[in-house]
N, C-alpha and C positions, 0 to 999 in steps of 0.2 A: 534879363538874360533868359536863355533857354537852358533849363536845368533838367537833368535826369536824376531823380531821387530813387535810390534803391532801398526798399523797406522789406527785409527778409523776415516778415512776420505776417500772421493774419491781420488784415487791416480793412475796416476799423473794428477793433475790439477794445473793451474798457479794461485795459491792463497796461502796465508800465510803458514799454517802448512805443506801442501804437498810440498811446495818449500823447507822448512826447512828439511823435511824428505829426499828429493832428495839430498840436500847438504850432509847430514849425510851418506847416502848410497854410495855416490861417494867416500867419505873418507874411509869407512869400506871396500868397494870393493877393493880399491887400497891397503889397508892395508893387504888384503889376508884373511879376515874372511869369514866364510860361514854364510850367512845371509838368513833367511827365513822371508818374510814379509807377515803378515796377514792383509788384508785390505778390503775395500768395493768393491762392484761389478763394480762401475763406475770409469772411469779414463782412460787416454791414456796409451797404452803399453809402457813400458820403459825397458831397458836392462842394466845390470851391471854385469861384471864378478863375479862369486861367489854368486850372489844374485838371489833368486827364489821368485817370487810373487805368493801368494795364495789368491784368492778372494772368498768372500762369494757368494753363489748362489743368483741371483737377487731376493730380496724379493718382494712380492706384495705391491703396494702402496708406494714404496720407490724409485721412479724415480726422478732424479734431486735433490740430497741431497744438501741443502744450507749450508753456513757457520753457525756455532753457534748451539745452542740448538734447536731441532725440533722433532716432532713426527717421521719424516722419519729417523732421525739420531738414535733415540731410537730403531726403528725396525732393523736398520742395526747393531747396537751394540749388540742386542740380537742374531742375526745371527753370528756375529763375536765371541761371547762366545763359540758357538759350534765348529766353525772352529779352534779356538785357542786350545781348549781342545783336538781336534783330532791331531793337529800338535805337541802338547807336547808329545803325545804318539808315534807318527810316527817319528818325527825328533829328539826327545830327546835333546833339546837345553841345553846348559850349563848356559845360561843367557837369561833373557827376558829384552828387551828394550821397555818400555811401554810409548807410547805417549798419553798425555792428559788423558781422562777418562778411557783409557784402564788400567791405573794403578790399578784400583780397581779389575779388573780381575787378573792382575799380583799378587797383594797382596793375593788374594784368593789362587792362585796356590802356592805361597810361604808358606802360612800357612798350606797347605795340604801336600806339598812335600819338602819344603825347597829350592825350585828353586829360586835363587837370582834374583832380578829385579832392573832395573834402572828406575827412574821416570823422564821422559822427560817433564818438566813442562813449557808448552808454555803459560799458563795463570793460574790464580787462579780459579779453577772450582767452588769453593764455592761462590766466589764473582760474577763470571759470571752468575751463575744460578739465584742468587737473583736479580741482576741488570736486567737481560733479562726477568725474569718471576716474576713480582711483587707478584703474588699469592703465591710464595714460600718463601716470606720474613720471615714468621714465623718459617721456618726450617733452618734459617741461621746458628745458632749454631751447629745444627746437621751436616750440610754440612761441616762446618769448622772442626768439630771433625773428620769426615771421611778423609778430606784432610790431617789433621795433622797426623793421624795414617799412612796414605800412605807414608808421608814424613819420619816419624820416622823409619819405618820398611824397607824402601828401602836401598839397598846396597849403592846407590849413587843417589842424586837428581841433575838434570841438568836443572836449570832454564835459561831462555833466557834474563833475565834482573835483575837488582839489587833489585827491589821491590819484585820480586818473590823469589830471594835468601834470602831476609830478612824473608819472610813468612816461607820458608823451615827451616831456622836456628831457628826461634822462635818455630817451631813445634818440634824441637829436632832431625833434620836430622843428621845422622852420618857423611856423607860426602857430600859436596856441591861443584859443579864445574860450574861456570858461563860460558855458551856457547852462546854468542851473535850471532844474525843473521849477515849477511854480505851483501854488495852491490851486486846487480845482473847485473851491467852494463857490465860485461864480457860476458853476454849471447847474445850479439848482433847477429842477424841472418844474417846480410849482405844484407837483402832485403831492398829496398827503403822504407823510412818512410815518410808518408804524411806530407807536409808542412802545419801546422795548420794555419799559418797566411794567406796563399793563399787560402786554402780550405774553411776557415770560414770567410775570409775577415776581419781579426782582425786589430785593431788599438791600439796604445799605448802599455805600458808595459803588458806583458803576464804573468798572474798568473795561475799556473797549479796545479791541484790536480790529483793524481793517486791512485786508490784503489777501494774497493767496496763502495757501497753507503748505508751501514747499518747505523742505527740511531746513534750508538755510535761513528761513525766517525766524527760527528759534521758538516755534510753538511748543515743542517739548520742554524747553527751558522754562517758558512762561508757566506751563502747567505744573512743573515741579516746584517752581518758586511759589506759585499759588498755594500748593499743598502746605508749604512751610508757613505762608502768611496767614492762612485761615486758622491755624492753631492759636494765633495771637488775636486775630480779628475775624471771628466766625461769621459776622453779618456783613458780607460783601457779595458783589456779583461780577462775573466776568463773562463778556460776550465776544464771540468771534464772528466777524462778518467777512465772507469770502470763502474761496476754496471749492473744490469739487465735493460731491456727495461721498465719494470713496475716502477722500482725505478726512473729511469731517467725521466719518464713522470710525476711522482708525484712531483719531484723537479722542473721540468720545470714550472708546474702550480704554485709552490711556488714562483719561480723567477718572473713570470708574475704578481702575486699578489703584490710583492714587487717593481715592476716597473723596474726590471733589466734584463728582458728576452733578450733584445737586446745585452747585453754584457756578458751574462752567457751562456755557450754552453756545451751540454752534447753529447759526441761523442761515448759512449759505450766502451766496452772492446777492448784492443789491446794486442797482444802477448808480452810476456816478452822480446822477441828478439828485439822488437821495443822500449824498455824502454829508452835506451841510446839516441836514436835519438829524442825521444819526450822530454826528460828532457833538452836536449841541446838547444831546441827552447825557453825555458822559461826564463823569467827574475826573477821570484820568484816562488819557490815551496812551496806548502801549506799543512799543516797537522793540521786540526782544531779539532782533536779528543777530545771528552768531557768525555768519560768513559773508564774504564779499567786501569790496572796498568802495562801491558806489553808494551814494546816499539814497535811501528809499524815497520814491516820489511822494509817498503819503506823508512824510515828515513835514513838507511845506503846507499841506492842508491841516495837519495837526497843529502847527504853529499858528496859522491864521484863525483856527477855531477858538483860540483863547482859553484852552483848557490845560490843566497840568499834564505834562508829558513825561513818561518814564521810558528810558531806552538803555540798552547796553552801552557800556563805556568803551566801545570799539571805534576805530577810525571811520567805519561806515556811517557812524552818527556824529562823532566828535569833530569832524571837519565842518559841521554846521551847528551842532548843539554845544552849548556850554552850560555849566552849573547855574548860570544866571537865568536860563530859560527852560531848563529841563532837569529832572532828577536822573542822574546817570548812575548806573550800578554795574558791578562786575557781572560777566556773563557766566555765572554759576548759580545754582538754585538757592543756596542759603542767602547770599548777598542780594539776589534779585527779590527773593521773598521778603527780606527785611525792608527793602525799598517800597514794596507794595504795602506792607503793614504801616510803614511810616506815613505814606501819602493817604492811606485810608483814614488814619487817625488825626490828620492835621489839615483842617479846612483852610486855615490861613495860609499855609504853605502852598496848597493847591491854587488858591486865588492869586497869590503873588507870582507863581510860575506862569499861570495862564495869562495874566496881564502882560508880563514881560515877553512871552512867546508871541502874542498878537502884535505887539509893537515891533518886534524883530521881523516878523513876516511882512508887515506893511512897508517897512523901510527897505528891505533887501530882496524880497522874493515875490514881488507882484508881477502880473502879466505885463505891465508897462515896462518894467525893468527887462524882462525877457524880450519884448518886442524891440526895445532900443538896442539891445545887444545883437539881435539878429540883423537889424538894419545896418549897424556899424560893420558887422562881419561881411554882409553881402555888398555893401558899398565898396569895401576893400577888395572883395573877390571880383567884382565887376571891373575895377581898375586893373586888376591883374590880368583878366581875360582880354581886356582892350589892349593891354601892353603886349599880349601875345599875337595881336592882330586877328583875334577870333571873333570879334563882334562885327 
């Protein structure tokens, strides 16, 4: 098929949604589809057979587009609107694959010309806007209505987790295919990975967090829980991989205020190719996320790493994680700190959870499972397009 994929992010960058788009493009390219990708001006060049990248012209005041909602992203989305309209005329796609907020542009094109679209639902846009911008809370029902209409009118909705699938079905989506993210440990670069224990002079069990340092990730909760835990287990180490220099400095100051700066270390971002080597060094992998309903992509790599996993007991995690494969704790400092101390002092528990996690990942969350799901989805979409007489 001839597909127009709209990716309203910098592409390619080593962060959540762009990584998911890369996984999808790898499968569609191997499947033999002709794919045109409309995306932002920023991002590393990437090449796939049969795939052409089309970028917006660099807009003024939109350098360094961050994750999530921002004025810079709005500026880029406006530029993407004009690029997509031009590509529809020039490329004449048979299907639009719309990622995140680009679904509203795809819906507009469907209403105007009948061009079918797939809604790639990586998050609940309505919920994300209200949570990240308190000033918009009064518009919550309006945003929910927009999201529901986008789900109902899509040829197919493709959510990344069960919570989003439930939202799509409740909205009246015609077809829903759950397409979970997968582990990224197969992307090892072969380059040497720094030994964190030696580099940082760490002692005791090593707790490792990997990801951005946005507030919804629960970094503050983790630091506060850590402060409770070190009173019981003073010889432990906590390392954060990821985030901007400004975010890391903010949390360093928080760690100092809590009295745990000596055992909490921020090392900045590392490439995805180093992920396997970093996770292998940990005793416990941590995901303290406090907001959102989509499962963090890192969870799948955490599981495959075969290490004990500690996470908040919120739906963002519990739709994938169970007590059989992870230590789940309430999203409040005392309970989270108690779970940290428990794992630090129980090597047998860590080993049992790690072995169960790896088995779970291999059975359910491999790239082979992802590829088979995409093939099944696109076989069905191709039949739909043929039925419209568009092939």
